[in-house]
Structure formats: C-alpha cells, structure tokens
PLY file of the C-alpha trace (Angstrom):
ply
format ascii 1.0
element vertex 71
property float x
property float y
property float z
element edge 70
property int vertex1
property int vertex2
end_header
-11.13 -14.50 -0.02
-8.78 -16.95 -1.15
-5.19 -17.24 0.01
-2.46 -18.95 -1.92
0.42 -20.97 -0.43
3.36 -21.37 -2.39
6.61 -23.77 -1.28
9.90 -21.99 -2.17
13.58 -22.81 -1.39
15.31 -20.72 0.98
17.78 -19.19 -1.62
18.94 -16.28 -3.44
16.26 -14.85 -6.09
13.63 -17.71 -5.56
11.06 -15.14 -4.03
11.98 -12.75 -7.03
11.66 -15.29 -9.73
7.95 -16.09 -8.23
7.03 -12.45 -8.03
7.97 -11.87 -11.75
5.89 -14.65 -12.99
3.15 -13.25 -11.53
3.87 -9.61 -12.88
4.51 -11.00 -15.95
0.96 -12.81 -15.84
-0.53 -9.22 -14.90
-1.39 -10.44 -11.19
-1.74 -7.58 -8.26
-0.71 -8.56 -4.70
-2.94 -7.40 -1.97
-1.10 -9.04 0.87
1.97 -11.56 1.26
3.78 -13.23 4.43
6.59 -15.73 4.53
7.50 -18.19 6.99
10.58 -20.01 6.28
13.30 -21.94 7.86
17.07 -22.78 6.77
16.12 -24.70 3.60
12.59 -23.81 2.70
9.70 -21.33 3.03
5.98 -21.04 2.79
4.96 -17.76 1.07
1.33 -17.35 1.69
-0.33 -14.40 -0.46
-3.74 -12.76 -1.22
-3.94 -11.43 -4.68
-6.75 -10.17 -7.22
-6.83 -13.25 -9.53
-5.94 -16.36 -7.27
-7.27 -19.33 -9.87
-4.81 -17.21 -12.49
-1.99 -17.08 -10.18
-1.89 -21.11 -9.21
-2.18 -21.94 -12.86
0.63 -19.52 -13.34
2.99 -21.11 -10.71
2.04 -24.97 -11.36
2.71 -24.42 -15.13
6.15 -22.94 -14.37
6.86 -26.12 -11.87
6.12 -24.20 -8.39
4.40 -26.30 -5.95
1.27 -24.22 -5.15
-2.33 -24.62 -3.34
-5.37 -22.26 -2.88
-7.63 -22.22 0.19
-10.57 -20.39 1.48
-9.76 -17.78 4.01
-12.16 -16.34 6.37
-12.28 -12.72 8.44
0 1
1 2
2 3
3 4
4 5
5 6
6 7
7 8
8 9
9 10
10 11
11 12
12 13
13 14
14 15
15 16
16 17
17 18
18 19
19 20
20 21
21 22
22 23
23 24
24 25
25 26
26 27
27 28
28 29
29 30
30 31
31 32
32 33
33 34
34 35
35 36
36 37
37 38
38 39
39 40
40 41
41 42
42 43
43 44
44 45
45 46
46 47
47 48
48 49
49 50
50 51
51 52
52 53
53 54
54 55
55 56
56 57
57 58
58 59
59 60
60 61
61 62
62 63
63 64
64 65
65 66
66 67
67 68
68 69
69 70
C-alpha cells in the first residue's frame, strides 16, 4: 500500500482545492489524515491510483510525496 503526503498551507480553501484536483482526476480516496500547525499542515492519504494522484498534484505546483506503508 502506498501513502501520499501533501504539504499544504493552513488557510481557508487549500484542502478543498487539493480534493477538487483529485476528484477531477477521478482519484478515489480510501483514507485521509491531517496534522496541522498554525501555518501549515501535512495531509496523508491512501487512494486507488497513488502514482496518478502525485502526478496531478505536482503538475499543479503542490508538494507531494509517495511512500510505501505496511500493515
């Protein structure tokens, strides 16, 4: 299983914009977790096409990385 980590600013509408990009790319999310501070956050997600999701995010200028996750 692969997990995507996305670095996002902690401001109104940022998460919505990311989720809309993934929806437009027909990416289905299976799980999502967010850890935030006053200025930024890390959004971690599991989806059906992680490689495609990272490609979509990076092509839109969003910092995203993929890592293998075990059990």
